[in-house]
N, C-alpha and C positions, 0 to 999 in steps of 0.2 A: 403202867409200871415197867421199869427197865428190866431187861433180861439179865443184866449183869451190872455190878456196882462200879465198874470202871468207866469214867467219862469217855465219850466218843472221841474227843480231841486226843486224849492220851493213847487210846487204842489205835487211832490212825497213825500216830507217830511210831508206835511200836511195830505196827504192821509194815510201815514203810521202811523201817530199819532191818527187820528180821525176815520179812516175806519178800523175796525177789519178785519182779514184775510178772513172770509167767504164772505165779501162784494166785489162785482165786482168793478173794477176801472172805473169810467165814462170817456168818451172821452173828456168831457169838464165840468168845474165846473157848468155850466148852466144845465147840465143833472142830477146833483146830487139830487135835490129835487124830480124829477120824479122817480129816481132809488130808493130812500128811501120809497116813497109812494107805489111802486110796490113790495117792499121786506120788509115785516113786521119784520122779524127776524133781518135783517140788520138795520132797523130803531131802534129797541130796543137796539141793541148793540152800535150803534152810540150815542143814547141818554145816555146810561150808560157811555160811554167814555167822553161825554161832561159834564155830571153831575160830573164825577170823577175829571175832570179838574177844575170845579167850586168849588168843595169841597177843592181841594188842594190850590186854590187861596184864598178862604175864610179862610183856616187854618192859613195863614200867619198873620192874624190879629185877630183870633178868641179869643185869651186870652188877647188882648190889653185892652178891657174895664175892665177886672178883674184887670190887672196890674195897670191901672190908678185909679181904685177904691181904691185899697190898698194904693197906694202912696198918693192919694188925701185925704184919711181919716187918714193917718199916723197910720194905724192899719190893722191887719189881723184878727180882731175879727169876729167870726162866720164861719171861714173857717177851715175845718178839715184837719190838717196836715197829719194824717194817710191816709185819703182818697186820698189826692194829691200824696203822696209817692207811694201808690199802683197803682194809675192811671198812673203815670209816668213810673213805672216799666212795666206796660202793654204796653204802647206805645213803650218802648225800645225793648222788645222782639218781638213784632209784626213787628216792622220796620226791625229788623235784619232778621227775618224769611222770610218776603216778599222779601227782597233784595237777600237773598241767593237762594230763589226759582225762581227768575227772573220774578216776576209778573210785569205787566205794572205800571209805576209810578202813573198813575191815580187811581190805586187800593190801594196805600199805601202812596203816597207822603205827605199827611197831617200828618202822624205819626211823621216824622222828624220835621216839623214845630211846631206842638203842643208840642212835646217833649222839644224843645228848649225853648218855652214860659213857659212850666211848670217848668222848672228849674229856670227861673226868678221868677215865683210865689213862689216856694219853698224857694228861697233865701230871698225874701221879708217877707214871713211868719216867718222864723226863726229870721230875723233881727228885725222885729217889736215886736217879742215875747221876745226879749232881748238876743238871742243867736247868737252873731256875728260870732263866730267860726263855728257853724253849717251852717250859711248862705253861707259860702264858701266851707266847707268840703262836705256837702251833695250833692250839684250840681256836684262837682268835682268827687265824687264817682260814680254818675250816668253816667257821661261822660266816665269814664274809663270802667265801666261795659258794657255800650252800645257799645263802640269800640271793646271790647273783643268779644261780640256776633256778631257784624257786620263783623268782619274780620276773622271769622272761628275758633276762639279760643274755642268756645263752639259748639259742634257738632249739626248738623241740626236736628238730632233726638230729642235732648233735647229741641230745640226751638219748634219743632212740638208738643212735649208733653206739653210745656207751652201754646201754642195756644189752646190746648185742655181744658185749664183752663180759657179761656177767659170769659166765663159766670160767673165763680166764682170771677174772677178778677173784672169784672164789678160790681158785687154785693158788693164785699169788698171795692171798691173805691167809691161807691155811698151811701150805707146804713149808714156809719158813718156821712156823711154830712146830709142825710135826718133826722137821729136821732138827730143830733145836732140842726138843724133848729127847730125841733118839741119841744125839751126840752127847748130851749131858747125862743121860741115864736117869733123869728125874724131871719133875714137872714144875719145880720151883714154887712160885706163888699162884699157879693156875688153880682156879676154883672148880671143884667137881660139880657143884650145883649149877654154876653158870654153863659149863660145858654140856651137862646133861640137858639143860633147858634149851640151849642153842641147837643141839642135835634133834630133839623132839620137835622144836619149833620149825626147823627146816623141813622135816618130814611132813608136818601138818600143812605147811605152806605149799608143798607140791600138790596136795589135794585141793586146797582153796584156789590155787592159781588155775588148775584145770577147770574149775567150775566158774570162776568169776573174771578171769583175765585172759584175753585172747592174744597172748604174747609168748610165742614159743621160746624166745631167747630168755625171758624171765623165768619160764618153767625150767629150762635147762640149767640156769644158774642155781635155782633152788635144789635141783637134783644133785648137781655136783657139790654144792655147799653142804647139803645134808650128808652126803657120803663122806666128805672130808671131816665134817663135824663129828661123825661117828668114829672116825679114825682117831681124832684128838681125844674124844671121850674114852676110847679103848686104851689109849696111852695113859691117861690120867688114872684109870682103874688099875692098869697093869703096874705102873710105877708106884702107886700108892698102896695097893693091897695085895699084889701077887709077888712082885719082885722084892727081895729083901732090901731094905733101905741101905744105901751107900755101898752096895755090892760092886758096882762098876768102879767107884772111886777106889775101893780097896784093891781091885784087880790092877788098876793103873799104878798104885803105889807099890804093889808087890813085884811088878815086872823089873824095875831097876835093881831090886834086891837080888832077884834070881840071877841077873847078869853078872853082878859082882861076885857071886858065889862061884 
């Protein structure tokens, strides 16, 4: 009589996905909690693996609020196209590098999902800014470029060098948005939910990268990206819920009046 109702084949697949190689295989799923409690290192690795799966699942809808916000407002006002283009490029080369290095999907799976959603956002930005041709051409160019990197047309050494620029890519893809929010005194069509999910996701990725990926440059990129994502989130909260709506615009309008007096 079997000790548990789960077939051995399914258990083996589950263990291979969620239990890293240093962790011993329990005789029964019921023994797993005690095994993790007894082995702190194994527990931290399993936690990293589970969080990684959670990030990948969340990534499937992480930009959906942003997409709905743009479509609902019929406008991409307040969203920096330069920031989005650089961010999308970063996801493209990091995805390609991780795949060629054979990292576990939990360490990079969200790159592919966010990349696809970013292409939709870029298409919408160009469309609502009146450039229908770019709305199709720019995403297509990114697809071709990503395919070239994924299938080895660009050497792994080049991709590794690009990952060394992750921190700079993070700065370049966030500072334009931060500056635009500050200058306009508003967030335009930026989505609070998307900004919140990106900030939390980056912080979780710092932990999972420490545990599963031995690449300091990738880790530094997530640290910088997470810090800047928190800044964008702070701006969204400030301009949406703390600062009175339109106060900056009113100040600008009042200044000429004061001079004429």
